N, C-alpha and C positions, 0 to 999 in steps of 0.2 A: 738214671732216665728220669725219674719223675720231676725231677730237681729241670732238666731241660725241657720237658714238656710245659711243666708251670710256665716257664720263662718265655718262651715261645708263645703260649698264649697270653700270657698278661701283653707281651707286644704288638699281638693281633689286636686285642683289647683297646689298650692307647694307641693306636693307626687306626683303626674303626672309628675312635672319638674323634681325634683329631678331623680326620675324612669329612664327620660326621659336621664339626665345628664348620670347618671351610667348607663346605657345601650347603649350608643353610642359611638362615638371614642373622642368626648369630657369630659368624664371622663379620659382618657389618657392624653389628650391634659393639661387639667389644672394641674393634679397631675405632668407629667413629668415638664409641666413650671414653677411651684412652684418649685419643687427639682433642676434643673436647675440653677434657678436664688437664689438657697439657698448655692450653691456651690455644692452639692452632685451630680455628676456629672454621675459616674457610676450607682448608683442606676435610676437616671434621663433617662439612656440610657435602661436600663434593663426593666423600666417601659413602656418606649415608643416600644421598640421593641415589648413587647408583645400586644400592640395595632396596631401594624403595621403586625403583622400577623391575626390578626384578621378583621383588615380593611386595607388592602394593597394598595388601590387606592386613600385613604386621601392624600390629598397634605399636608395638617395641618400638620399632624403625620410622613410624610415623611420629611417637612423641621425640626421639632421640632428635629428628630433622626439623620438630616444631622448638626443638630447646635451639640448636644450631642457628637458628633463623632468628630467634627472639637473641640471641648473643651480638648476631651480625646487625641489631636495627633495625629488622625486616618484620616489622611487626602483622603488618596485613596477611604476609606470607606464613609465620607462624599461627598465624589465628586459623586459616585454611587448614593447614595442614593439623593441627589440632582436633579440628571438628571435622577431619575428614575419617571414615571408616568408623565411627562409635569409638574411636580411641578414648577418649574418658572413661565413657562406662566399662570399657574393658580392663583398664587399666586403675580404676576409682582406689583399691587398697591398696596403692600404694603410695609410701606417702614421698618420695621422690616427685608424682605427679601431684599431691597435693600442695606441696611447696610452688611447683609449677604453675599451678593455677594462680597461685597470691602473686606471683611475677607477671605473668601474662596480664592478669586483672590492674595491677597497675600500669603496666605499661599502655596499656589501651584506654584507663584513666588520664593519662598524661597527653596522649594527643588528642582527645575529645571523645573518643569512641564509647559512649556511654552504655550504650545499651549492650554489647559486649564485656564490657568491663564488667557488668552487674553481673550479667550469665555469670561470666567466670567467678566470679565471686559468692556466689550461692551456690555455685557447683563445689567451692570449696569448703564450706558449710554444711553442705549435705555428706560430704565424707569422710571430714577428718574425724580425728579419734579425740572427742571433748575433753577426756580424763587425760590427755597428755601433758605434763608439767616438762617446759622445757623454755629455754630461753626462745629458740627458735618460734615455737606455736607463740608466744608474747610478740613477737616481731609482726607476724605475720595476722594477729587481731587487730595489732596497731595499722596497718597497710588496708586490711577493709574494712576497718572502720572509716577512714578516709572515702572509701568507694562507695559506702552505704551507710550516710549518714543517720539514717533511720535507726539502725544499729549498733551506730557509734558508741553510746554510751553502754549498753548492754556487755559489746564486746571489750571495750576498753576498762569496763571497771574490771573484768575478768582476769583483762591480762594483766590487772593492778594487782590483783590476789595472788594470779602465779608469779608475778616477778617477785612481789611481797615473800612468797614464800620460799624462792629460790635465793634471795637475798640479794637481788640485784637492785642495786642503790640508783643507779644511772637510767635504768628504765622504770623504772618505779616516780624519778623525776620526770622524766621525759611523758610518763601518763599522765601524772598530777598535771603537767600544761596543758595536755589534751583535755583532759575532762575539766577542770576549772570551767574556763571561759563557756565550755557548754552547758554546766551545770548552772552557770549565771544566766545565759541565756533561755534557759528554760524557765528559770525562777522569773525573769522578766515577763514571758510568756504567759505564767501563772499570775502573777500580779494584774496584768493588762485583764484577765478574765476572774480578778478577784477571789481566785483561790488561794487562799494565802495561808490555809493549812498544810496544803500539798509543797507551797513555795516554800515553808519553813521545814518538810521533811528531806525536800531536796538538799538543803542547806546543810541541814545533820550529815546528810551523806557526804558531802563536800569536806566536813569539819574531819570524817573519818577515814582519810589522806593524808591528813597532818595539818599542822598548824600553818594558816593563811590569812597576811591582814587583812587581804582583799574578800574574803569568805567574811570575816567580821564584818567588814564596812557593809557587804550585798547585807548582808545580816539587820545592821543598825538602819539602814534605809528601809528594808520591810516592815520592822518595828515600827518605826517612825510612821509609816503611812498607814498602820494600822493603828496608832494611837497608844502603843505601848512605848513610852517615853520611859519609863527608867529602863525596861531592855535595851532600848535604841539607846540612851547614854553607855550602859555597860560594853556596848558592841563597840561605836565608836573609839572608847577607851582603849578595849583590847586590840583594835587596830591601829589605833598610834602608838600605841607601846611594841608591837609588833613591827611598826614600820613608821618611826619618829619624823622621817623625813620628807614624808606626804604630805605637801600641801594641799591636795585635794581633801581628804579625809579632816584637816582641821579645819579647814573652811565650809564644809558639808556640816559637820558638828557644831561650828558659832554659828551657822545658821539656824540650825534646830535649836540651839539655845537661847537665839535671838529670838525666834518666834515661841519660845516659852515664854522668856520673860515679858513679851509683850501682852500675854496670855493672862498671866496668873496675876492674881489682885496682892498676892501676901508679898511685902517690900522685901522679905528678909531672903523671901526664894529669887526675887528680884535680880537683888544684889549677887545672891548668889552664883546665877546663871553669868550676870556681868564680869564677877570674879573670872569664872572659866575661861569665857571669852576671852580677855585681856590676856591671861596665860597663853590659848591656843594661838592668838595671832602674834602675840609678841615676837617672836620669830622670826614671820616673813616679811620682807621687805619688797619693794615695788611693786606688790600686785595689786593689779587691778579690782581682781575680786575680794578680797582685803579689804582695800578701800569701799567699796561699796559697803559692805557688812559693817565696817566701822560707821558710815555715815548713817545708818540704820540705827546704830547703839548709840550714835550721838541724840539723834531723835528719841532714842526711848529715854534717855539720862533727861530730855527736854521737858519742858511742861506745855510749852506752845512753840509752836510757831510764827515769823511777822515776814508776809510773803507781800511781794507788789509795793513795797512803801516807797514815798516817794514824797518831799518837799518841796514846793513851788512857791512862785509867786503869781496872782493873778489880778491884773488892773481893772478895779470897779472905779470909775469915773476918773477924778484928779490924784487916786490914793491905790496903792497895792498893797494887796493882805495876803501874810503867808496860809498856807494851806497846805493838810499832810493828808496825804491818801495812805491805806495800808489796810492790809487784811489778816484776819487772825486765824491759824486752823491750830486746834488742840491737838497732842501729841502724845498724850498721858489723859487717866481719870480724873485730873485735881479740876473739879470746880472756878470757869471764870464768871467772876463776879462783876466786872465793874474795867472801866479804862480812863484814862485821863492823860490829857496833854496838855507842857505849859511852853507856850512860844516866848522867844527871850530875844530883844536883839544882841548887837555886837560887845553891851557892854554887860549882858547879862541879865540885861533890867527886865521884867516880866512885861512882854506886848497884855497876854491872855491865859487866863489857864480854863480849859473845859472838862468836864468830867461827866461820866454816864455810866450806866449802867447797862450790861452785857445781856442780851438776850439772843435767843434763839436765831432770830433774826439776823443778828451781827456776824454769827459763823460764819467763817469762810466765805464771806461777802463783804465786797469794796468798803470799807468806811473814809466818809470825805469829811474831814474835820477843818474851816475856815476861821481864822482869829478876828474877833468882834473890832477890834482894834487894828489899825494901819499900820505899815513900818514905812521908811523911809526907801525909797526908790533903790536906792545905792548902797542900803544899811546889810551886812550879811545878818543872816536871821536863823537862829537853831531851833529844836523843836524835840522837846523829852518825853517819849511815850511811857506809862504806867500802866503795869497790869495787875491789877487787886495789890495797887501800892508798891510796886515793887517796877523800877527800873526795867525798862527793856534795852533800850538802845536810844540814840540822841543823833539825831540828822541834823543838816547843816545846810545851807544853802550858799553858794559862790558864785 
């Protein structure tokens, strides 16, 4: 008898529970959720819309409907539904809602709805569990960092630490690719403000997320800017070792060494720098920037340059006289003492020799020297230019 009563009572309880679920909002929540998760989104939305008409203040139904609208790509409808009846505050402890806030924030970000996108992102940050260690929270931090750029570095650093703890290599690399450009952007801003110490601190943070040639390169540029040349050279060499095919690194380093060679008074140092430049540029082919550096190095090795040189014949009365015009430009610290010009005819017979001391007034100014002796009008004439008794060049008329 007791057994029969127990079974009958159990049946009544089950029937009551079923009737309760079938006559309350939970019927629509259960059915809508099942349809949504099975991919029958349109049908799920239709069912849940019916439920919302009957129970317009039910937060779970409104949240489920917002999810359905977002799945259908109806972002505006999802926004209105989620913001209705204080749904977010009512369900703020729900992890499912927190993850949805990220999804709807991203959706608004994609369509350019900046205000709502940021609002949903901040709602997520207010309500989520900061102590959670999961792949999902890493993904959420990545998304929210894109919506809130002012918080991106902090969020992505947290995400990197979680990914590191989880040994999620792929996520770590994704975060590294996001963080490094942002670090370099910050460093450039700090350099513009002359805040070099903080810029170095940021680059040290960049090094903590793994070896990267660009980090060393940026540090090399920073040290070059503040005149710490030994450190700059070390960082350039590390960058090239990590990325030996990068032409930008080699050319930038060659330019630094070229500038150092220009400034140093020590010949041994100058030769050391030039040797390194030669090794750096040896593998580069058909590179315009390489050619520019090499031209500057040629000037570096030279003692002086002769510019605007021209041998011409000028008729004075019945005779013609050869005249050499030229300009001397020093490109080293070697003292220029004198110049000499020898004029010769086609048989290499001397027509005239002119020699003069070089004064400060002669440097980088046009000098014009005319032979005292005339030449035959149709004769081929040449002129040899010497500086400090060293033959520089021979010029010929045609």
